[in-house]
C-alpha positions in Angstrom: -6.5 20.7 -13.3 -5.4 24.0 -13.7 -8.3 26.9 -15.1 -7.4 26.6 -19.1 -8.2 22.8 -18.9 -11.0 22.9 -16.1 -12.5 25.4 -18.7 -11.8 23.1 -21.8 -13.6 20.1 -20.0 -16.3 22.4 -19.1 -16.8 23.6 -23.2 -16.7 20.0 -23.7 -19.4 19.0 -21.2 -21.5 21.6 -22.1 -21.9 20.4 -26.0 -20.5 16.9 -25.8 -20.4 14.7 -29.4 -23.0 12.9 -30.0 -23.7 9.3 -28.6 -20.5 9.9 -26.0 -20.5 8.6 -23.0 -17.2 10.4 -21.0 -16.0 9.0 -18.0 -14.2 11.9 -15.4 -12.0 10.7 -12.4 -11.0 12.5 -10.1 -9.7 11.4 -6.3 -10.3 14.9 -4.9 -13.9 16.3 -6.8 -13.4 19.4 -4.2 -11.4 21.1 -6.4 -13.2 20.2 -9.7 -15.1 23.3 -10.9 -18.8 23.3 -9.7 -19.7 24.1 -12.6 -18.4 20.9 -14.1 -19.9 18.5 -10.9 -23.3 19.8 -11.3 -23.1 18.7 -14.9 -21.8 14.9 -13.5 -23.4 11.7 -12.2 -21.3 10.9 -9.6 -20.5 7.3 -9.1 -18.3 6.3 -5.9 -15.9 3.6 -6.2 -15.0 1.7 -3.4 -11.9 -1.1 -3.2 -12.8 -4.8 -3.7 -13.6 -6.8 -0.8 -12.2 -10.3 -0.5 -15.6 -12.2 -1.8 -15.1 -9.7 -5.1 -11.7 -10.3 -5.1 -11.7 -13.8 -5.2 -14.3 -13.9 -7.7 -12.1 -11.2 -9.8 -8.9 -13.5 -9.6 -10.9 -16.8 -10.7 -11.7 -15.1 -13.4 -7.7 -14.1 -14.4 -6.9 -18.0 -13.3 -5.4 -17.3 -9.8 -7.8 -19.5 -7.9 -7.2 -18.5 -3.9 -8.1 -19.6 -0.7 -10.6 -17.6 1.2 -8.5 -16.6 3.6 -5.9 -15.9 1.2 -8.0 -13.5 -0.8 -8.8 -11.8 2.7 -4.8 -11.0 2.8 -4.9 -9.9 -0.8 -8.0 -7.3 -0.7 -6.8 -5.7 2.5 -2.6 -5.6 1.0 -3.7 -4.3 -3.1 -6.1 -2.1 -1.6 -8.4 -3.8 -3.5 -6.3 -3.6 -6.9 -6.9 -7.2 -9.0 -3.3 -6.2 -11.2 -1.8 -5.4 -7.0 -2.8 -8.6 -6.0 -1.6 -10.6 -9.2 1.3 -9.3 -8.7 1.5 -10.1 -5.0 0.4 -13.6 -6.2 3.6 -13.7 -8.9 5.7 -13.1 -6.1 4.7 -14.7 -2.8 3.7 -11.4 -1.8 1.7 -13.3 0.9 4.5 -14.8 2.1 7.1 -11.5 2.4 4.4 -9.6 4.2 4.3 -12.7 6.7 8.1 -12.4 7.2 8.4 -8.3 7.5 5.7 -8.8 10.0 7.1 -11.7 12.2 10.4 -9.2 12.0 8.6 -5.9 13.4 7.3 -8.2 16.0 11.0 -8.8 17.7 10.7 -4.6 18.1 11.7 -3.0 19.4 14.8 -5.5 20.6 15.6 -6.6 16.7 15.8 -10.1 15.4 18.9 -8.8 13.8 19.6 -12.0 11.7 16.3 -11.9 10.9 16.6 -8.4 9.7 19.9 -9.2 7.8 18.4 -12.4 6.1 15.4 -10.2 5.1 18.3 -8.1 3.5 20.0 -10.6 1.8 17.0 -12.3 0.0 16.4 -9.0 -2.1 20.0 -8.7 -3.5 20.6 -8.7 -7.0 19.9 -7.9 -9.7 17.3 -10.7 -10.2 15.6 -9.8 -7.1 14.8 -5.7 -8.2 11.2 -7.0 -8.8 11.4 -8.6 -5.6 13.0 -5.6 -3.5 10.6 -3.4 -5.1 7.9 -5.4 -3.9 9.2 -5.5 -0.4 9.3 -1.7 -0.2 5.7 -1.4 -1.4 5.0 -4.0 1.6 7.0 -1.9 4.5 5.2 1.0 3.0 1.9 -0.9 3.3 2.5 -1.9 6.9 3.3 1.5 8.0 0.6 2.8 7.0 -1.5 0.0 8.7 0.2 0.9 11.8 0.1 4.3 11.7 -3.8 4.3 11.0 -4.0 1.5 14.1 -2.6 4.5 16.4 -5.0 6.9 15.0 -8.4 4.8 15.3 -7.9 2.8 17.8 -7.5 -0.2 16.3 -5.9 -2.4 13.9 -7.4 -2.8 10.3 -8.7 -6.1 9.4 -8.8 -8.5 8.2 -5.4 -9.2 9.2 -3.4 -9.6 6.3 -0.7 -12.3 8.1 -0.7 -13.7 11.1 -0.1 -12.0 14.1 -0.4 -9.1 12.5 -3.6 -7.0 14.5 -1.4 -7.9 18.0 2.0 -6.7 16.6 0.2 -3.2 15.3 -1.8 -2.8 18.6 1.3 -3.2 20.6 3.6 -0.7 18.4 1.0 1.4 17.6 -1.0 1.9 21.1 -1.9 5.6 20.5 -2.7 8.2 18.3 0.5 9.7 19.1 2.4 6.2 17.9 0.4 6.7 14.9 1.8 9.7 13.9 5.2 9.2 15.1 4.7 5.6 12.3 3.4 8.1 9.7 6.0 10.7 9.6 8.6 7.6 9.6 6.7 6.1 6.6 7.5 9.1 5.1 10.9 9.6 5.4 12.0 5.5 4.9 9.7 6.2 1.5 12.2 9.2 0.6 15.5 7.6 1.9 14.5 4.3 0.0 14.1 6.3 -2.8 17.8 8.2 -2.5 19.2 5.1 -2.2 17.6 3.1 -5.3 18.4 6.3 -7.0 22.3 6.1 -6.4 22.4 2.4 -6.2 23.2 1.5 -2.8 23.4 -2.0 -2.0 19.4 -3.2 -1.8 20.5 -5.7 2.0 21.9 -2.0 3.3 19.0 -0.7 2.6 16.5 -3.0 4.2 18.1 -3.0 7.1 19.2 0.7 7.2 15.3 0.9 7.0 14.7 -1.5 9.7 16.8 0.3 12.0 14.9 3.7 11.4 11.7 1.7 12.2 13.5 0.2 15.1 14.5 4.1 16.2 10.4 4.9 16.5 9.9 1.4 18.3 
């Protein structure tokens, strides 16, 4: 919020309408005016865990196995909407394919990389391409976290993921390198999408960038 907006909300909080409950959502509460924070009750929200995710998906009509609920909770950051998108586009299998491919680094399974790129080629595969780019960003984040924290995030989101993360990101320096390439790869992908670069070439370019870091 800028100063004018913050003062406007403060006035609203000081003189609230009758029979009204207001929810203020803030990702950085510390940046709010102290006078705003002092007039609010804080409710911290955490991502859904596997059990809650399975229950929520069941209520949405999508029954999943316990192990799949754990992977979905990890890859969706606890978002039910994101988890349903993963289910609709077979995201768990796609993530497992990416993990297997990165597990071949630094040598790289070139045939596997080309096959992954070709699987998202064409107009009809645009949703799958968007999901692949999202999953690649998620995986890079998990690589960075592994190096910085000294241990891979659990539970695993795909078979063999923990061993791969630990091998490619064994220390804090590695974690920082993966965090940097995540930013660069995201920027390159957005530019490539803006100028209509061939999806297969986009994916292969991203994987080759990751190979350099590995």
